[in-house]
Structure formats: C-alpha cells, structure tokens
C-alpha positions in Angstrom: 17.4 -30.9 -102.7 18.8 -33.6 -100.4 16.9 -36.1 -98.3 15.1 -34.7 -95.3 14.3 -31.5 -97.2 17.6 -29.8 -96.5 19.2 -27.7 -99.1 22.9 -27.9 -99.8 23.4 -24.4 -98.9 21.9 -25.0 -95.5 24.4 -27.9 -94.9 27.3 -25.7 -95.8 26.1 -22.9 -93.5 25.7 -25.4 -90.6 29.1 -26.9 -91.2 30.7 -23.5 -91.2 29.3 -22.8 -87.8 30.5 -26.1 -86.2 27.6 -26.4 -83.9 28.0 -29.2 -81.3 25.6 -30.3 -78.5 26.7 -28.9 -75.1 25.6 -30.8 -71.9 24.5 -28.8 -68.8 27.5 -30.0 -66.8 29.7 -27.9 -69.0 27.4 -24.9 -68.4 27.5 -25.4 -64.6 31.3 -25.7 -64.6 31.9 -22.7 -66.8 32.6 -20.6 -63.6 33.7 -22.9 -60.8 34.9 -20.0 -58.7 31.5 -18.4 -58.6 29.9 -21.7 -57.7 32.3 -22.3 -54.8 31.6 -18.8 -53.6 27.9 -19.4 -53.8 28.2 -22.7 -51.8 30.5 -21.0 -49.2 28.0 -18.2 -48.8 25.2 -20.8 -48.5 26.9 -22.6 -45.6 27.9 -19.3 -43.9 24.3 -18.2 -44.2 23.0 -21.5 -42.7 25.5 -21.2 -39.8 24.3 -17.7 -39.1 20.7 -18.9 -39.2 21.5 -21.6 -36.6 23.2 -19.1 -34.4 20.2 -16.7 -34.7 17.8 -19.6 -33.9 19.8 -20.5 -30.8 19.6 -16.8 -29.7 15.8 -17.0 -30.2 15.5 -20.1 -28.0 17.8 -18.6 -25.3 15.7 -15.4 -25.2 12.7 -17.5 -24.0 14.4 -18.7 -20.8 14.1 -16.4 -19.0 11.4 -14.6 -21.1 12.9 -11.4 -22.5 10.6 -9.6 -25.1 13.4 -7.3 -26.3 15.9 -10.1 -26.9 13.1 -12.2 -28.6 12.2 -9.5 -31.0 15.9 -8.9 -31.8 16.6 -12.6 -32.4 13.4 -12.9 -34.5 14.5 -10.1 -36.8 17.9 -11.8 -37.2 16.3 -15.1 -38.1 14.0 -13.5 -40.6 17.0 -11.6 -42.1 19.0 -14.9 -42.5 16.0 -16.7 -44.1 15.6 -13.9 -46.6 19.3 -14.1 -47.5 19.0 -17.9 -48.0 15.9 -17.4 -50.2 17.8 -14.9 -52.3 20.6 -17.4 -52.8 18.1 -20.0 -53.8 16.5 -17.8 -56.4 20.0 -16.6 -57.7 21.1 -20.2 -58.2 17.9 -21.2 -60.1 18.1 -18.1 -62.3 21.8 -18.8 -63.3 21.5 -22.6 -63.4 18.3 -23.9 -65.0 17.4 -27.5 -64.5 19.8 -29.6 -66.5 18.6 -32.2 -69.1 21.5 -34.5 -68.0 22.7 -34.3 -64.5 26.3 -35.3 -63.6 27.2 -37.1 -60.3 28.6 -33.8 -59.1 25.4 -32.0 -59.8 23.4 -34.8 -58.1 25.4 -34.3 -54.9 25.0 -30.6 -55.0 21.3 -30.9 -55.7 21.0 -33.4 -52.7 22.8 -30.9 -50.5 20.6 -28.1 -51.6 17.5 -30.2 -51.0 18.7 -31.1 -47.5 19.3 -27.4 -46.7 15.9 -26.5 -48.1 14.3 -29.1 -45.9 16.2 -27.7 -42.9 15.1 -24.2 -43.9 11.5 -25.3 -43.9 12.0 -26.7 -40.4 13.4 -23.4 -39.2 10.6 -21.5 -40.9 8.0 -23.7 -39.0 9.9 -23.1 -35.7 10.1 -19.4 -36.4 6.4 -19.2 -37.1 5.8 -21.0 -33.8 8.0 -18.6 -31.9 6.3 -15.6 -33.7 3.0 -16.9 -32.5 4.3 -17.3 -28.9 5.7 -13.8 -29.1 2.3 -12.4 -30.2 0.7 -14.2 -27.3 3.2 -12.9 -24.9 2.8 -9.4 -26.3 -1.0 -9.7 -25.8 -0.3 -10.7 -22.2 2.1 -7.8 -21.7 -0.6 -5.4 -23.1 -3.2 -6.8 -20.7 -0.7 -6.5 -17.7 0.1 -2.9 -18.7 -3.6 -2.2 -18.8 -4.0 -3.7 -15.3 -1.1 -1.6 -14.1 -2.6 1.5 -15.5 -5.9 0.7 -13.8 -4.2 0.0 -10.5 -2.2 3.3 -10.8 -5.5 5.1 -11.5 -7.2 3.6 -8.4 -4.1 4.4 -6.3 -4.1 8.0 -7.4 -7.8 8.2 -6.6 -7.2 6.6 -3.2 -4.4 9.0 -2.4 -6.6 11.9 -3.3 -9.3 10.7 -1.0 -6.8 10.1 1.8 -5.4 13.6 1.4 -8.9 15.0 1.7 -9.2 13.1 4.9 -5.9 14.5 6.2 -3.8 11.4 5.6 -0.3 11.9 4.2 1.0 9.8 1.3 3.5 8.0 3.4 0.8 7.0 5.9 -1.5 5.9 3.1 1.2 3.7 1.6 1.9 2.2 5.0 -1.8 1.2 5.5 -2.9 -1.9 3.7 -6.2 -3.8 4.2 -6.1 -7.5 5.0 -2.8 -9.1 5.4 -0.9 -5.9 4.9 0.9 -3.7 7.4 0.6 -0.4 9.1 3.2 2.4 9.3 2.4 2.2 13.1 2.3 -1.3 14.5 -0.9 -2.0 16.4 0.5 -3.4 19.6 -0.5 -3.1 23.3 2.6 -0.9 23.8 1.3 1.6 21.2 -2.1 1.7 23.0 -0.3 2.2 26.4 1.7 5.1 25.0 -1.6 6.9 24.0 -3.2 5.9 27.3 -0.3 7.7 29.0 -0.8 10.7 26.7 -4.5 10.9 27.8 -3.5 10.7 31.5 -1.1 13.6 31.0 -3.7 15.6 29.1 -6.2 15.1 31.9 -3.6 16.2 34.5 -2.6 19.2 32.3 -6.3 20.4 31.8 -7.1 20.0 35.5 -4.6 22.8 36.3 -6.4 25.6 34.4 -9.7 24.2 35.5 -8.7 24.4 39.2 -7.2 27.9 38.6 -10.4 29.1 37.1 -12.3 27.7 40.2 -9.9 29.5 42.5 -10.2 32.8 40.6 -14.0 32.5 40.7 -13.9 32.0 44.5 -14.9 28.4 44.6 -14.5 26.3 47.7 -12.3 23.5 46.4 -12.8 21.2 49.4 -16.6 21.4 48.8 -16.2 21.0 45.1 -14.0 17.9 45.6 -16.5 16.5 48.1 -19.3 17.0 45.5 -17.4 15.0 43.0 -16.9 12.0 45.4 -18.1 12.3 49.0 -16.5 10.8 52.1 -13.0 10.3 50.7 -10.2 10.6 53.2 -7.2 12.3 51.5 -3.8 11.7 53.0 -2.8 15.2 51.9 -4.9 18.2 51.0 -3.0 18.5 47.7 -4.4 15.0 46.8 -7.8 16.5 46.2 -6.6 17.4 42.8 -7.3 13.8 41.9 -11.0 14.3 42.5 -11.0 16.9 39.7 -9.0 14.6 37.4 -11.5 11.9 38.2 -14.4 14.2 37.3 -12.7 15.1 33.9 -12.2 11.4 33.1 -15.8 10.5 34.0 -17.1 13.1 31.6 -14.6 12.6 28.8 -14.8 8.8 28.8 -18.6 8.7 28.9 -19.8 6.7 25.9 -16.3 5.2 25.2 -17.9 1.7 24.8 -19.9 2.8 21.8 -18.2 2.7 18.4 -19.3 6.2 17.5 -18.4 7.5 21.0 -21.9 9.0 21.4 -21.1 11.4 18.5 -23.9 11.6 15.9 -22.6 11.0 12.4 -24.1 10.7 9.0 -22.1 7.5 8.4 -22.8 4.1 9.9 -20.4 2.5 12.4 -16.9 2.1 11.2 -14.8 -1.1 11.2 -11.2 -1.5 12.4 -9.8 -0.1 9.1 -12.0 3.0 9.3 -11.1 3.6 12.9 -7.4 3.4 12.1 -7.8 5.8 9.2 -9.4 8.3 11.4 -6.7 7.8 14.0 -4.0 8.5 11.4 -5.9 11.5 10.0 -6.0 13.2 13.4 -2.8 12.0 14.9 -0.4 14.6 13.6 -2.9 17.5 13.2 -3.1 20.6 15.4 -6.6 20.4 16.9 -7.4 24.0 16.1 -6.3 23.6 12.5 -8.4 20.4 12.2 -11.5 22.3 13.4 -10.6 25.2 11.1 -10.7 22.9 8.1 -14.0 21.3 9.1 -15.8 22.6 12.2 -18.6 20.0 11.8 -16.3 17.0 11.4 -16.5 14.0 13.8 -13.8 15.7 15.8 -15.6 19.0 15.8 -18.9 17.3 17.0 -17.0 15.4 19.6 -15.3 18.5 21.0 -18.6 20.4 21.1 -20.4 17.5 22.9 -17.7 16.9 25.5 -17.1 20.6 26.3 -20.8 21.2 27.0 -20.8 18.0 29.1 -17.6 18.9 31.0 -18.2 22.6 31.7 -21.5 23.0 33.5 -23.5 26.2 32.7 -23.0 27.4 36.3 -19.3 26.7 36.0 -19.2 28.6 32.7 -21.0 31.6 34.2 -18.8 31.8 37.3 -15.6 31.5 35.2 -16.4 34.1 32.5 -19.2 36.1 34.0 -21.4 35.3 31.0 -22.5 32.5 28.7 -21.0 33.9 25.5 -18.4 31.2 25.0 -20.9 28.4 25.7 -23.5 29.9 23.3 -20.8 30.1 20.7 -19.9 26.4 21.1 -23.6 25.5 21.1 -24.0 27.4 17.8 -21.3 25.2 16.1 -18.3 27.4 16.7 -14.9 26.7 18.3 -13.5 29.7 20.2 -9.8 30.5 20.2 -9.6 31.3 23.9 -6.7 29.8 25.9 -9.1 27.8 28.0 -10.9 26.2 25.0 -7.6 25.5 23.3 -6.4 23.7 26.4 -9.6 21.6 26.3 -9.0 20.8 22.6 -5.7 19.0 23.4 -7.5 16.9 26.0 -10.4 16.1 23.6 -8.0 15.1 20.8 -6.0 12.7 23.0 -9.2 11.0 24.2 -10.7 10.7 20.7 -7.4 9.3 19.4 -7.4 6.7 22.2 -11.0 5.7 21.3 -10.2 5.3 17.5 -7.0 3.4 18.4 -9.0 1.1 20.7 -11.4 0.2 17.8 -8.5 -0.3 15.4 -7.7 -3.6 17.1 -9.7 -6.7 16.3 -11.2 -7.4 18.7 -11.4 -3.8 20.0 -9.8 -2.8 23.3 -12.4 -2.7 26.1 -12.6 -0.2 28.8 -13.4 -1.1 32.5 -14.0 1.0 35.6 -13.9 0.3 39.3 -16.3 1.7 41.8 -15.6 3.4 45.1 -15.3 1.0 48.0 -13.9 -1.9 45.9 -11.1 -3.9 47.4 -7.8 -3.0 45.8 -6.4 -5.5 43.3 -2.9 -5.1 42.0 -3.9 -7.1 38.9 -6.5 -4.6 37.7 -5.5 -1.4 39.6 -2.5 0.7 40.5 -2.3 3.4 43.1 -1.9 6.9 41.5 0.0 7.8 44.6 3.3 5.9 44.4 4.6 6.5 48.0 1.4 5.2 49.8 1.7 2.9 52.8 -0.7 0.0 52.8 -2.4 -1.2 56.1 -1.2 -4.7 56.6 -4.2 -5.6 58.8 -6.9 -4.2 56.5 -7.2 -4.5 52.7 -7.1 -1.1 51.1 -10.2 0.2 49.4 -10.8 2.4 46.4 -11.6 6.0 47.3 -12.1 7.1 43.7 -11.1 6.0 40.2 -8.9 8.6 38.5 -8.3 6.8 35.2 -10.2 3.8 33.7 -8.4 0.5 32.8 -8.5 -1.5 29.6 -8.4 -5.0 28.3 -6.5 -5.3 25.0 -6.0 -8.8 23.7 -4.5 -10.8 26.6 -3.1 -7.7 28.3 -4.5 -5.6 31.1 -3.9 -1.9 31.4 -4.5 -1.2 35.1 -7.0 1.5 36.1 -5.5 4.2 38.3 -7.2 4.7 41.6 -6.9 6.8 44.7 -7.0 4.7 47.8 -9.0 5.9 50.8 -7.7 5.8 54.3 -4.1 5.4 53.2 -0.9 6.9 54.5 2.1 8.2 52.5 5.7 7.9 53.3 7.7 11.1 53.5 
C-alpha cells in the first residue's frame, strides 16, 4: 500500500493508459471547419433576419396587411433558426473551465448577437401587437361594410317597390349628395312645357266630344270667361285650355295637392322620390299596380272635377264611366287614357316643384290685369299691340312660377288685340 491509499496495481494501470488533462480549448478546436460553418451560418441567419425586419417595417408604410403577415412569418422563421443554432452550439460546446482568448471573442460576439436578437424579438412582438390591432380594425370595418350593404339592399328593395330603378336610387343621395337629374330651373321649365303640351293635346278630344254632343262652342267659351274679344274664332280654343288648367292646377299650392293620403306631408326628398317613381312609368300601368296610390287618387279627384256630370252625360249618354271612377276604378277608354297623360304631367310638375328648397311657387293673373312682359307672355305670338293703350289680360291660359330667382312667365290671351297675317 502506498501513500494516499493507492495500490501499486492501480498506479500501473493508470500509467499504462497515459491519461493527461485536456483543456476545453482543445475540445473546441477539434473541428475548426464545423465551427467556421456554424459562425458563417450564424451571420447569414442574422443578415436574413435584418432583411426580414426591414420588410416588416416597409409593409407598415403604406399599411399592407398581407405584406405585414408575410414579413412577420419570415422574421419568426429566422428567429427560430437562430434559436436552433444557439441550442446546437451549447449542446456541442459545454461551458469551458478555462476559456482561451479566441473563445472569449467568440463568446462576446455570440453575446452581442443574442442581445441583438432580444431587441428584434421585442420589436417583433410590438409589430405583432400592432398587427392584431389593425386586424381588429379591419374586422370592425368589414362589419360596418356588411351592415351598410345590408341597409343598401333593403333600401333598393323599398325603392323598387315604389317603382324606382336601381340606377335612379344610386343617383339619389340625401344631404350633400347628387341627383341623377339635376334640379335646375331648366329642368322645371322642360316639365312646364310638357304640361302645356298635355293641356293642348287633351283640349282636342274634349272639344271634339263637345262638337259630337252638339254643344255651342261659342256659348261654352263665353261661360268659361265672359266678354273676351277673340281676334280669331279659332282662338276660342284657349278658353277651353284655360278651363282645363284652372281645374287641374287647383290645389297646387298645397304640398299634398289636395289629395288625401295616409302619410303626412312630404319633404323635398320625398317629393323627388315620388317624381322619379312616376316619371318613366306608363300612367295606366302605374294605376294597374296600385289603383289607390297617390297618383290614382289624384286622377280620380281631378277627373271628377274636370268633367262635370252634365258634360259626362252628354258625351257618353250615361254616367257609367263616372260611376266607375267614383267607385275607385280607372277605365281603359280612349278619353280617360288621354286624361291620364294630362294628369301625370301635372302631378309630376307638382312633385318637381316641391323637390326644390324652397319649393317653386305658382302664381296666376286675373282677367283685366295690365300686361307685363316680366311676368306674362302672350300665347299668341303674332299679336299686334296697341301703342296708345296698354294691352289687358283677357284670360290666363297657363299659370306662372317663381323658382329661386327665376320667373317662368304665365301665358295669357290678350283681349282686344290684333294679329298680323
């Protein structure tokens, strides 16, 4: 037994193995090629991470969710690769008991890169949080879009039920929006002219019915407006046009046009919607869809006012058509259909008048008023004015209108005038 409790045999065995202490430096440098490859991969990985981080920053200006998600996945992928390299290095290279200067430099470099990685991880988490917030905003906006589309679909359905086309409903916007048809005095004038033509057109079958029934047209014209001197006998037709306008425009100043309705008075928006709904529809088709609509009630009311019972009886020999209208029907006779065109044009003009803000206002002139070329125009274009005496109104054929700062002249027949040949 030797000192220290070691046996001789143990010494011999130890000497035969030639065991020598091996520092960690030798262990690290056993495979320098592998270490160089590891370091090269480390720097390549870090370079890729920097590139991915730059892509992530760029995707935020302008904000692009798809690019942000793509760059985010790339950054996470590079971070995972770096983490795998770190674990691989630690598994193959445990912490040395004695560190060489070369190891110290490598450890310092790794420590610096780890610090940089932590900075990137913090930034990535920040960007991920921003992405989540943006995603939440996107979801909220998508919900708002879905709600708006639902309301739009519901509105289009309601407009179609009212007779509005999709194109017209898109063109109509409340507030500071726009109309498919510009609300201008020129538009109103065009519909005013349409009413004037409709009055003239309806006066023809009305006069023909009178003639067929054996009426005295001179007496009839005198009953409408007495003591009017007509330059030509043919000018007495203006008396019948005047009569038609008096009946058809009665109640024009009222928002509901004297038509009873379940709804309260409508504003400019509602008036314009009704104008659009009726504008392109055939009047008989409109009544076929809803005989008791506002248009239906208007036609019924104006027909009974315009065609007197005695007139009805003399025209048709009975009261069947009148009774049918009073009962809520709309006959398909040629005379009634001619009336429907007139009624539609007048109601359209009324709805258009109340589409303006403020609404267009009607004005009339009385018989005997002195002629004013500001507010009136002669319906006879080739009349000769008396230079010594101011011309006077014999009868008003069409009323006039104020619309904004514009005046649409009333059309009058001047009494005691002459016409040039």
